[in-house]
KOLDO-865285 format. One line per field, with one value per atom (N, C-alpha, C): residue number from 1; chain; atom name; x, y, z. Coordinates in nm, 3 decimals. Example, Ala and Ser with C-alpha at 12.3 -4.5 7.8 and 13.67 -1.06 7.14 Angstrom:
BEGIN
k = 1:1:1:2:2:2;
c = A:A:A:A:A:A;
a = N:CA:C:N:CA:C;
x = 1.319:1.230:1.320:1.285:1.367:1.290;
y = -0.569:-0.450:-0.330:-0.225:-0.106:0.003;
z = 0.780:0.780:0.780:0.708:0.714:0.787;
***
This chain:
BEGIN
k = 1:1:1:2:2:2:3:3:3:4:4:4:5:5:5:6:6:6:7:7:7:8:8:8:9:9:9:10:10:10:11:11:11:12:12:12:13:13:13:14:14:14:15:15:15:16:16:16:17:17:17:18:18:18:19:19:19:20:20:20:21:21:21:22:22:22:23:23:23:24:24:24:25:25:25:26:26:26:27:27:27:28:28:28:29:29:29:30:30:30:31:31:31:32:32:32:33:33:33:34:34:34:35:35:35:36:36:36:37:37:37:38:38:38:39:39:39:40:40:40:41:41:41:42:42:42:43:43:43:44:44:44:45:45:45:46:46:46:47:47:47:48:48:48:49:49:49:50:50:50:51:51:51:52:52:52:53:53:53:54:54:54:55:55:55:56:56:56:57:57:57:58:58:58:59:59:59:60:60:60:61:61:61:62:62:62:63:63:63:64:64:64:65:65:65:66:66:66:67:67:67:68:68:68:69:69:69:70:70:70:71:71:71:72:72:72:73:73:73:74:74:74:75:75:75:76:76:76:77:77:77:78:78:78:79:79:79:80:80:80:81:81:81:82:82:82:83:83:83:84:84:84:85:85:85:86:86:86:87:87:87:88:88:88:89:89:89:90:90:90:91:91:91:92:92:92:93:93:93:94:94:94:95:95:95:96:96:96:97:97:97:98:98:98:99:99:99:100:100:100:101:101:101:102:102:102:103:103:103:104:104:104:105:105:105:106:106:106:107:107:107:108:108:108:109:109:109:110:110:110:111:111:111:112:112:112:113:113:113:114:114:114:115:115:115:116:116:116:117:117:117:118:118:118:119:119:119:120:120:120:121:121:121:122:122:122:123:123:123:124:124:124:125:125:125:126:126:126:127:127:127:128:128:128:129:129:129:130:130:130:131:131:131:132:132:132:133:133:133:134:134:134:135:135:135:136:136:136:137:137:137:138:138:138:139:139:139:140:140:140:141:141:141:142:142:142:143:143:143:144:144:144:145:145:145:146:146:146:147:147:147:148:148:148:149:149:149:150:150:150:151:151:151:152:152:152:153:153:153:154:154:154:155:155:155:156:156:156:157:157:157:158:158:158:159:159:159:160:160:160:161:161:161:162:162:162:163:163:163:164:164:164:165:165:165:166:166:166:167:167:167:168:168:168:169:169:169:170:170:170:171:171:171:172:172:172:173:173:173:174:174:174:175:175:175:176:176:176:177:177:177:178:178:178:179:179:179:180:180:180:181:181:181:182:182:182:183:183:183:184:184:184:185:185:185:186:186:186:187:187:187:188:188:188:189:189:189:190:190:190:191:191:191:192:192:192;
c = A:A:A:A:A:A:A:A:A:A:A:A:A:A:A:A:A:A:A:A:A:A:A:A:A:A:A:A:A:A:A:A:A:A:A:A:A:A:A:A:A:A:A:A:A:A:A:A:A:A:A:A:A:A:A:A:A:A:A:A:A:A:A:A:A:A:A:A:A:A:A:A:A:A:A:A:A:A:A:A:A:A:A:A:A:A:A:A:A:A:A:A:A:A:A:A:A:A:A:A:A:A:A:A:A:A:A:A:A:A:A:A:A:A:A:A:A:A:A:A:A:A:A:A:A:A:A:A:A:A:A:A:A:A:A:A:A:A:A:A:A:A:A:A:A:A:A:A:A:A:A:A:A:A:A:A:A:A:A:A:A:A:A:A:A:A:A:A:A:A:A:A:A:A:A:A:A:A:A:A:A:A:A:A:A:A:A:A:A:A:A:A:A:A:A:A:A:A:A:A:A:A:A:A:A:A:A:A:A:A:A:A:A:A:A:A:A:A:A:A:A:A:A:A:A:A:A:A:A:A:A:A:A:A:A:A:A:A:A:A:A:A:A:A:A:A:A:A:A:A:A:A:A:A:A:A:A:A:A:A:A:A:A:A:A:A:A:A:A:A:A:A:A:A:A:A:A:A:A:A:A:A:A:A:A:A:A:A:A:A:A:A:A:A:A:A:A:A:A:A:A:A:A:A:A:A:A:A:A:A:A:A:A:A:A:A:A:A:A:A:A:A:A:A:A:A:A:A:A:A:A:A:A:A:A:A:A:A:A:A:A:A:A:A:A:A:A:A:A:A:A:A:A:A:A:A:A:A:A:A:A:A:A:A:A:A:A:A:A:A:A:A:A:A:A:A:A:A:A:A:A:A:A:A:A:A:A:A:A:A:A:A:A:A:A:A:A:A:A:A:A:A:A:A:A:A:A:A:A:A:A:A:A:A:A:A:A:A:A:A:A:A:A:A:A:A:A:A:A:A:A:A:A:A:A:A:A:A:A:A:A:A:A:A:A:A:A:A:A:A:A:A:A:A:A:A:A:A:A:A:A:A:A:A:A:A:A:A:A:A:A:A:A:A:A:A:A:A:A:A:A:A:A:A:A:A:A:A:A:A:A:A:A:A:A:A:A:A:A:A:A:A:A:A:A:A:A:A:A:A:A:A:A:A:A:A:A:A:A:A:A:A:A:A:A:A:A:A:A:A:A:A:A:A:A:A:A:A:A:A:A:A:A:A:A:A:A:A:A:A:A:A:A:A:A:A:A:A:A:A:A:A:A:A:A:A:A:A:A:A:A:A:A:A:A:A;
a = N:CA:C:N:CA:C:N:CA:C:N:CA:C:N:CA:C:N:CA:C:N:CA:C:N:CA:C:N:CA:C:N:CA:C:N:CA:C:N:CA:C:N:CA:C:N:CA:C:N:CA:C:N:CA:C:N:CA:C:N:CA:C:N:CA:C:N:CA:C:N:CA:C:N:CA:C:N:CA:C:N:CA:C:N:CA:C:N:CA:C:N:CA:C:N:CA:C:N:CA:C:N:CA:C:N:CA:C:N:CA:C:N:CA:C:N:CA:C:N:CA:C:N:CA:C:N:CA:C:N:CA:C:N:CA:C:N:CA:C:N:CA:C:N:CA:C:N:CA:C:N:CA:C:N:CA:C:N:CA:C:N:CA:C:N:CA:C:N:CA:C:N:CA:C:N:CA:C:N:CA:C:N:CA:C:N:CA:C:N:CA:C:N:CA:C:N:CA:C:N:CA:C:N:CA:C:N:CA:C:N:CA:C:N:CA:C:N:CA:C:N:CA:C:N:CA:C:N:CA:C:N:CA:C:N:CA:C:N:CA:C:N:CA:C:N:CA:C:N:CA:C:N:CA:C:N:CA:C:N:CA:C:N:CA:C:N:CA:C:N:CA:C:N:CA:C:N:CA:C:N:CA:C:N:CA:C:N:CA:C:N:CA:C:N:CA:C:N:CA:C:N:CA:C:N:CA:C:N:CA:C:N:CA:C:N:CA:C:N:CA:C:N:CA:C:N:CA:C:N:CA:C:N:CA:C:N:CA:C:N:CA:C:N:CA:C:N:CA:C:N:CA:C:N:CA:C:N:CA:C:N:CA:C:N:CA:C:N:CA:C:N:CA:C:N:CA:C:N:CA:C:N:CA:C:N:CA:C:N:CA:C:N:CA:C:N:CA:C:N:CA:C:N:CA:C:N:CA:C:N:CA:C:N:CA:C:N:CA:C:N:CA:C:N:CA:C:N:CA:C:N:CA:C:N:CA:C:N:CA:C:N:CA:C:N:CA:C:N:CA:C:N:CA:C:N:CA:C:N:CA:C:N:CA:C:N:CA:C:N:CA:C:N:CA:C:N:CA:C:N:CA:C:N:CA:C:N:CA:C:N:CA:C:N:CA:C:N:CA:C:N:CA:C:N:CA:C:N:CA:C:N:CA:C:N:CA:C:N:CA:C:N:CA:C:N:CA:C:N:CA:C:N:CA:C:N:CA:C:N:CA:C:N:CA:C:N:CA:C:N:CA:C:N:CA:C:N:CA:C:N:CA:C:N:CA:C:N:CA:C:N:CA:C:N:CA:C:N:CA:C:N:CA:C:N:CA:C:N:CA:C:N:CA:C:N:CA:C:N:CA:C:N:CA:C:N:CA:C:N:CA:C:N:CA:C:N:CA:C:N:CA:C:N:CA:C:N:CA:C:N:CA:C:N:CA:C:N:CA:C:N:CA:C:N:CA:C:N:CA:C:N:CA:C:N:CA:C:N:CA:C:N:CA:C:N:CA:C:N:CA:C;
x = -0.345:-0.218:-0.132:-0.192:-0.115:-0.058:-0.139:-0.090:0.027:0.024:0.135:0.263:0.251:0.367:0.418:0.327:0.366:0.438:0.379:0.441:0.575:0.583:0.710:0.814:0.774:0.866:0.916:0.826:0.865:0.964:0.941:1.032:1.168:1.170:1.297:1.375:1.308:1.375:1.428:1.351:1.396:1.521:1.520:1.636:1.758:1.739:1.851:1.907:1.818:1.865:1.941:1.891:1.960:2.097:2.106:2.236:2.330:2.277:2.361:2.417:2.343:2.388:2.471:2.497:2.579:2.505:2.374:2.293:2.237:2.311:2.266:2.227:2.312:2.275:2.148:2.133:2.012:1.888:1.902:1.788:1.747:1.847:1.817:1.752:1.803:1.746:1.602:1.580:1.446:1.349:1.396:1.309:1.267:1.362:1.330:1.238:1.268:1.185:1.044:1.035:0.903:0.822:0.887:0.816:0.764:0.847:0.803:0.687:0.694:0.586:0.457:0.471:0.353:0.283:0.362:0.304:0.236:0.303:0.246:0.115:0.112:-0.010:-0.121:-0.087:-0.188:-0.249:-0.166:-0.218:-0.308:-0.267:-0.353:-0.483:-0.476:-0.597:-0.687:-0.627:-0.707:-0.790:-0.731:-0.806:-0.926:-0.903:-1.012:-1.119:-1.074:-1.169:-1.250:-1.184:-1.256:-1.359:-1.321:-1.415:-1.540:-1.523:-1.639:-1.716:-1.648:-1.720:-1.806:-1.753:-1.832:-1.953:-1.933:-2.044:-2.150:-2.104:-2.199:-2.275:-2.208:-2.275:-2.377:-2.342:-2.437:-2.557:-2.531:-2.640:-2.730:-2.670:-2.749:-2.834:-2.773:-2.847:-2.954:-2.931:-3.029:-3.142:-3.127:-3.230:-3.207:-3.102:-3.072:-3.036:-2.965:-2.929:-3.053:-3.150:-3.277:-3.352:-3.347:-3.409:-3.341:-3.208:-3.133:-3.164:-3.179:-3.214:-3.351:-3.448:-3.582:-3.575:-3.491:-3.473:-3.413:-3.324:-3.257:-3.339:-3.437:-3.511:-3.574:-3.641:-3.700:-3.596:-3.482:-3.376:-3.320:-3.296:-3.238:-3.334:-3.462:-3.559:-3.555:-3.526:-3.515:-3.385:-3.279:-3.151:-3.150:-3.221:-3.223:-3.366:-3.438:-3.581:-3.605:-3.513:-3.536:-3.523:-3.465:-3.448:-3.528:-3.617:-3.692:-3.775:-3.821:-3.906:-3.825:-3.696:-3.610:-3.550:-3.610:-3.571:-3.426:-3.381:-3.244:-3.143:-3.165:-3.075:-3.078:-3.198:-3.210:-3.150:-3.164:-3.103:-2.951:-2.894:-2.749:-2.701:-2.776:-2.738:-2.746:-2.853:-2.866:-2.760:-2.724:-2.616:-2.483:-2.464:-2.344:-2.335:-2.445:-2.448:-2.424:-2.484:-2.464:-2.317:-2.250:-2.108:-2.026:-2.061:-1.990:-2.012:-2.133:-2.160:-2.073:-2.043:-1.958:-1.809:-1.779:-1.639:-1.574:-1.652:-1.599:-1.595:-1.508:-1.497:-1.468:-1.386:-1.353:-1.475:-1.562:-1.684:-1.788:-1.785:-1.883:-1.856:-1.730:-1.694:-1.765:-1.762:-1.833:-1.983:-2.040:-2.184:-2.215:-2.131:-2.150:-2.131:-2.034:-2.011:-2.129:-2.187:-2.304:-2.423:-2.441:-2.549:-2.526:-2.401:-2.370:-2.396:-2.361:-2.386:-2.536:-2.614:-2.759:-2.818:-2.764:-2.813:-2.780:-2.665:-2.620:-2.701:-2.783:-2.867:-2.967:-3.010:-3.114:-3.059:-2.934:-2.875:-2.734:-2.722:-2.589:-2.501:-2.379:-2.284:-2.292:-2.395:-2.413:-2.437:-2.367:-2.387:-2.512:-2.611:-2.734:-2.707:-2.803:-2.790:-2.779:-2.856:-2.851:-2.716:-2.658:-2.527:-2.421:-2.429:-2.336:-2.353:-2.476:-2.501:-2.441:-2.452:-2.394:-2.243:-2.179:-2.033:-1.996:-2.070:-2.043:-2.060:-2.170:-2.194:-2.090:-2.044:-1.941:-1.807:-1.779:-1.652:-1.649:-1.760:-1.766:-1.784:-1.856:-1.884:-1.895:-2.015:-2.037:-2.014:-1.946:-1.909:-1.949:-2.010:-2.038:-1.925:-1.874:-1.766:-1.653:-1.547:-1.437:-1.346:-1.394:-1.321:-1.185:-1.176:-1.049:-0.945:-0.982:-0.887:-0.850:-0.946:-0.917:-0.825:-0.845:-0.758:-0.615:-0.599:-0.465:-0.401:-0.480:-0.427:-0.388:-0.470:-0.438:-0.312:-0.301:-0.182:-0.056:-0.072:0.044:0.076:-0.001:0.030:-0.051:-0.156:-0.239:-0.320:-0.317:-0.389:-0.540:-0.579:-0.720:-0.752:-0.768:-0.786:-0.918:-1.017:-1.147:-1.165:-1.060:-1.075:-1.093:-1.090:-1.108:-1.254:-1.345:-1.485:-1.548:-1.537:-1.602:-1.549:-1.420:-1.363:-1.412:-1.420:-1.468:-1.613:-1.695:-1.837:-1.854:-1.781:-1.791:-1.744:-1.628:-1.575:-1.666:-1.720:-1.811:-1.938:-1.997:-2.122:-2.100:-1.990:-1.962:-1.936:-1.855:-1.822:-1.945:-2.029:-2.149:-2.247:-2.263:-2.355:-2.311:-2.183:-2.132:-2.141:-2.106:-2.111:-2.251:-2.347:-2.486:-2.539:-2.511:-2.555:-2.495:-2.365:-2.299:-2.355:-2.375:-2.429:-2.571:-2.651:-2.788:-2.789:-2.706:-2.701:-2.649:-2.542:-2.486:-2.582:-2.660:-2.762:-2.869:-2.900:-3.000:-2.943:-2.814:-2.751:-2.728:-2.673:-2.638:-2.743:-2.857:-2.962:-2.931:-2.963:-2.938:-3.029;
y = -1.869:-1.907:-1.785:-1.680:-1.559:-1.496:-1.495:-1.436:-1.516:-1.649:-1.732:-1.697:-1.676:-1.638:-1.501:-1.406:-1.271:-1.272:-1.340:-1.345:-1.415:-1.527:-1.599:-1.510:-1.440:-1.348:-1.239:-1.182:-1.077:-1.129:-1.249:-1.308:-1.334:-1.392:-1.423:-1.294:-1.192:-1.065:-1.002:-1.008:-0.952:-1.023:-1.154:-1.231:-1.201:-1.198:-1.169:-1.029:-0.930:-0.794:-0.788:-0.857:-0.860:-0.923:-1.032:-1.099:-1.012:-0.948:-0.863:-0.744:-0.694:-0.580:-0.622:-0.752:-0.800:-0.811:-0.822:-0.830:-0.970:-1.073:-1.211:-1.249:-1.220:-1.257:-1.185:-1.059:-0.985:-1.042:-1.082:-1.141:-1.272:-1.355:-1.482:-1.459:-1.363:-1.332:-1.280:-1.194:-1.140:-1.250:-1.346:-1.457:-1.541:-1.573:-1.652:-1.575:-1.447:-1.364:-1.349:-1.329:-1.316:-1.443:-1.558:-1.685:-1.704:-1.670:-1.681:-1.589:-1.465:-1.369:-1.415:-1.478:-1.527:-1.638:-1.730:-1.839:-1.783:-1.688:-1.626:-1.554:-1.482:-1.412:-1.511:-1.620:-1.721:-1.782:-1.811:-1.870:-1.772:-1.645:-1.549:-1.526:-1.525:-1.508:-1.630:-1.748:-1.870:-1.861:-1.806:-1.790:-1.698:-1.585:-1.488:-1.551:-1.619:-1.681:-1.789:-1.871:-1.975:-1.914:-1.805:-1.738:-1.695:-1.626:-1.573:-1.682:-1.787:-1.900:-1.967:-1.973:-2.025:-1.937:-1.807:-1.713:-1.735:-1.752:-1.777:-1.908:-2.011:-2.139:-2.126:-2.053:-2.028:-1.950:-1.850:-1.774:-1.865:-1.956:-2.047:-2.139:-2.199:-2.294:-2.227:-2.103:-2.034:-1.972:-1.971:-1.911:-1.763:-1.708:-1.567:-1.537:-1.630:-1.608:-1.611:-1.697:-1.699:-1.568:-1.514:-1.383:-1.273:-1.277:-1.179:-1.196:-1.320:-1.348:-1.289:-1.306:-1.248:-1.096:-1.039:-0.894:-0.842:-0.919:-0.878:-0.907:-0.998:-1.041:-0.928:-0.829:-0.724:-0.650:-0.622:-0.554:-0.647:-0.771:-0.865:-0.897:-0.897:-0.920:-0.808:-0.688:-0.576:-0.584:-0.630:-0.642:-0.760:-0.867:-0.989:-1.029:-0.944:-0.973:-1.103:-1.144:-1.266:-1.393:-1.379:-1.494:-1.479:-1.381:-1.352:-1.470:-1.555:-1.668:-1.798:-1.794:-1.912:-1.909:-1.984:-1.979:-2.022:-2.124:-2.173:-2.064:-1.998:-1.891:-1.777:-1.736:-1.624:-1.656:-1.781:-1.820:-1.812:-1.858:-1.851:-1.706:-1.625:-1.484:-1.414:-1.439:-1.370:-1.418:-1.547:-1.596:-1.533:-1.517:-1.453:-1.308:-1.237:-1.097:-1.088:-1.178:-1.179:-1.197:-1.292:-1.315:-1.192:-1.130:-1.008:-0.895:-0.882:-0.778:-0.794:-0.920:-0.948:-0.945:-0.912:-0.902:-1.036:-1.139:-1.274:-1.311:-1.246:-1.273:-1.419:-1.483:-1.624:-1.713:-1.678:-1.756:-1.720:-1.598:-1.553:-1.614:-1.642:-1.691:-1.819:-1.927:-2.048:-2.028:-1.943:-1.916:-1.843:-1.747:-1.675:-1.765:-1.855:-1.948:-2.042:-2.087:-2.175:-2.098:-1.974:-1.891:-1.871:-1.844:-1.825:-1.953:-2.069:-2.196:-2.217:-2.188:-2.204:-2.104:-1.982:-1.881:-1.916:-1.978:-2.006:-2.118:-2.191:-2.296:-2.237:-2.115:-2.055:-2.009:-1.970:-1.923:-1.979:-2.108:-2.169:-2.101:-2.074:-2.015:-1.864:-1.803:-1.658:-1.603:-1.497:-1.434:-1.346:-1.381:-1.301:-1.172:-1.080:-0.954:-0.981:-1.078:-1.113:-1.168:-1.251:-1.307:-1.198:-1.106:-0.992:-0.907:-0.887:-0.809:-0.880:-1.012:-1.089:-1.070:-1.078:-1.060:-0.919:-0.820:-0.681:-0.664:-0.715:-0.700:-0.774:-0.889:-0.962:-0.891:-0.832:-0.762:-0.637:-0.565:-0.443:-0.476:-0.580:-0.634:-0.530:-0.484:-0.388:-0.460:-0.393:-0.454:-0.364:-0.425:-0.354:-0.376:-0.500:-0.536:-0.596:-0.522:-0.575:-0.667:-0.788:-0.878:-0.920:-0.946:-0.990:-0.880:-0.758:-0.646:-0.618:-0.623:-0.600:-0.709:-0.832:-0.941:-0.921:-0.875:-0.846:-0.732:-0.629:-0.516:-0.560:-0.644:-0.693:-0.779:-0.863:-0.949:-0.867:-0.751:-0.663:-0.578:-0.592:-0.520:-0.395:-0.373:-0.253:-0.265:-0.161:-0.162:-0.143:-0.073:-0.047:-0.089:-0.219:-0.266:-0.225:-0.187:-0.148:0.003:0.081:0.225:0.268:0.175:0.205:0.195:0.167:0.144:0.256:0.383:0.485:0.486:0.468:0.465:0.344:0.230:0.107:0.123:0.179:0.198:0.291:0.400:0.495:0.431:0.367:0.303:0.192:0.113:0.004:0.058:0.159:0.216:0.276:0.347:0.407:0.301:0.201:0.100:0.019:-0.017:-0.093:-0.007:0.119:0.208:0.226:0.254:0.273:0.143:0.031:-0.098:-0.136:-0.121:-0.156:-0.065:0.063:0.157:0.123:0.094:0.059:-0.071:-0.172:-0.299:-0.280:-0.200:-0.176:-0.101:0.004:0.082:-0.002:-0.077:-0.159:-0.271:-0.322:-0.421:-0.365:-0.236:-0.172:-0.143:-0.109:-0.072:-0.196:-0.303:-0.422:-0.531:-0.512:-0.614:-0.717:-0.841:-0.950:-0.940;
z = 0.252:0.194:0.168:0.114:0.082:0.210:0.317:0.443:0.499:0.483:0.531:0.456:0.326:0.245:0.285:0.307:0.347:0.481:0.580:0.714:0.710:0.637:0.626:0.560:0.456:0.388:0.481:0.562:0.655:0.759:0.808:0.908:0.846:0.727:0.661:0.631:0.577:0.548:0.676:0.784:0.912:0.963:0.956:1.001:0.915:0.785:0.695:0.718:0.739:0.766:0.898:0.999:1.128:1.117:1.042:1.023:0.940:0.835:0.749:0.826:0.923:1.003:1.123:1.135:1.245:1.378:1.372:1.494:1.517:1.477:1.490:1.631:1.732:1.869:1.918:1.881:1.922:1.853:1.726:1.654:1.721:1.755:1.822:1.957:2.033:2.164:2.150:2.051:2.029:1.987:1.906:1.864:1.983:2.071:2.190:2.283:2.303:2.390:2.334:2.202:2.138:2.148:2.131:2.143:2.286:2.384:2.524:2.554:2.504:2.525:2.457:2.339:2.268:2.346:2.402:2.481:2.606:2.672:2.791:2.759:2.648:2.607:2.575:2.504:2.471:2.596:2.695:2.819:2.894:2.900:2.970:2.893:2.760:2.680:2.690:2.704:2.720:2.847:2.953:3.077:3.060:2.995:2.971:2.882:2.776:2.685:2.755:2.837:2.912:3.007:3.072:3.161:3.086:2.974:2.903:2.828:2.786:2.727:2.835:2.957:3.068:3.097:3.092:3.111:3.002:2.878:2.768:2.790:2.840:2.865:2.977:3.083:3.192:3.140:3.054:2.994:2.912:2.837:2.752:2.838:2.941:3.025:3.110:3.150:3.233:3.152:3.020:2.936:2.909:2.966:2.946:2.801:2.736:2.595:2.507:2.542:2.468:2.486:2.608:2.633:2.554:2.550:2.471:2.323:2.282:2.143:2.109:2.200:2.179:2.174:2.258:2.262:2.131:2.072:1.948:1.823:1.832:1.714:1.633:1.694:1.610:1.525:1.583:1.508:1.400:1.436:1.341:1.227:1.253:1.146:1.043:1.089:0.994:0.914:0.979:0.909:0.812:0.847:0.766:0.732:0.656:0.632:0.556:0.470:0.393:0.478:0.598:0.688:0.817:0.821:0.943:0.991:0.901:0.938:0.959:0.932:0.949:1.089:1.179:1.321:1.343:1.272:1.291:1.255:1.144:1.101:1.202:1.240:1.333:1.470:1.515:1.643:1.636:1.526:1.512:1.499:1.426:1.413:1.547:1.623:1.752:1.851:1.847:1.933:1.892:1.761:1.710:1.756:1.746:1.789:1.940:2.015:2.161:2.195:2.129:2.154:2.115:2.004:1.964:2.063:2.116:2.215:2.339:2.374:2.489:2.453:2.328:2.286:2.265:2.241:2.224:2.076:2.002:1.860:1.830:1.913:1.892:1.909:2.001:2.021:1.915:1.866:1.767:1.630:1.600:1.467:1.428:1.510:1.467:1.455:1.540:1.531:1.400:1.364:1.238:1.117:1.126:1.015:0.995:1.106:1.095:1.038:1.081:1.025:0.875:0.836:0.694:0.614:0.671:0.604:0.583:0.686:0.674:0.574:0.573:0.480:0.335:0.315:0.178:0.112:0.189:0.130:0.032:0.056:-0.030:-0.163:-0.167:-0.293:-0.306:-0.337:-0.344:-0.450:-0.412:-0.506:-0.519:-0.458:-0.467:-0.326:-0.293:-0.162:-0.169:-0.089:-0.085:-0.008:-0.015:0.060:0.210:0.258:0.400:0.441:0.357:0.386:0.386:0.291:0.288:0.414:0.457:0.579:0.700:0.706:0.816:0.820:0.705:0.699:0.745:0.701:0.741:0.891:0.946:1.090:1.173:1.125:1.196:1.188:1.075:1.058:1.145:1.149:1.230:1.378:1.408:1.542:1.653:1.674:1.782:1.916:2.006:2.134:2.250:2.349:2.474:2.574:2.577:2.669:2.586:2.560:2.477:2.558:2.586:2.675:2.620:2.491:2.433:2.443:2.405:2.412:2.557:2.646:2.788:2.841:2.795:2.836:2.790:2.666:2.615:2.694:2.723:2.801:2.941:3.004:3.138:3.135:3.032:3.021:2.999:2.937:2.912:3.034:3.142:3.266:3.289:3.212:3.230:3.359:3.440:3.567:3.547:3.443:3.415:3.271:3.246:3.109:3.043:3.125:3.067:3.053:3.068:3.055:2.910:2.818:2.676:2.632:2.726:2.690:2.606:2.642:2.557:2.413:2.398:2.263:2.185:2.253:2.187:2.147:2.235:2.203:2.083:2.081:1.970:1.840:1.843:1.722:1.673:1.765:1.727:1.664:1.728:1.674:1.536:1.519:1.389:1.283:1.316:1.215:1.175:1.272:1.239:1.159:1.197:1.123:0.979:0.960:0.823:0.745:0.809:0.740:0.698:0.788:0.755:0.645:0.655:0.551:0.416:0.414:0.288:0.230:0.314:0.266:0.212:0.280:0.236:0.102:0.093:-0.032:-0.149:-0.125:-0.232:-0.270:-0.174:-0.206:-0.297:-0.282:-0.368:-0.508:-0.513:-0.640:-0.727:-0.667:-0.745:-0.728:-0.788:-0.788:-0.895:-0.865:-0.962:-1.078;
***
């Protein structure tokens, strides 16, 4: 709700400033152009998202996602020790991590929300350390293939949309490392 008010306020102030400075026609032209560009970007992103959602479905049906889940389990059991024996939670977390690794934040979100819902059954009304860790890992989201960003770059006319890979890998590794360390330390400091 607050973000809707902030964005609406910014748009209204921008329009009023444009009109006050005598730039009404330019403001109207920019609004129409921006709306057209937004629709064009959404359509191009929908194509990229559909492609990678299809890849995820093929991975799921072929058993590749289960294999990736098994590969991730030892690490995830260390990150979420209180849920290590809960297969449903761990399956959703590993699917969430897999989607994040492929840069599919939109696909990862519902998986993370379902994992959070399952995790919250153990401590209703209170965020457990595991749930806080899940939020941190999702926010930092380590990515191997930044498909969404590459899709935006390609839609904007970039000839080499994946040339950002080293920067993405470094930023992802740093953000996840700092986030996990902070969540672990704060979990030790603020015990119930």
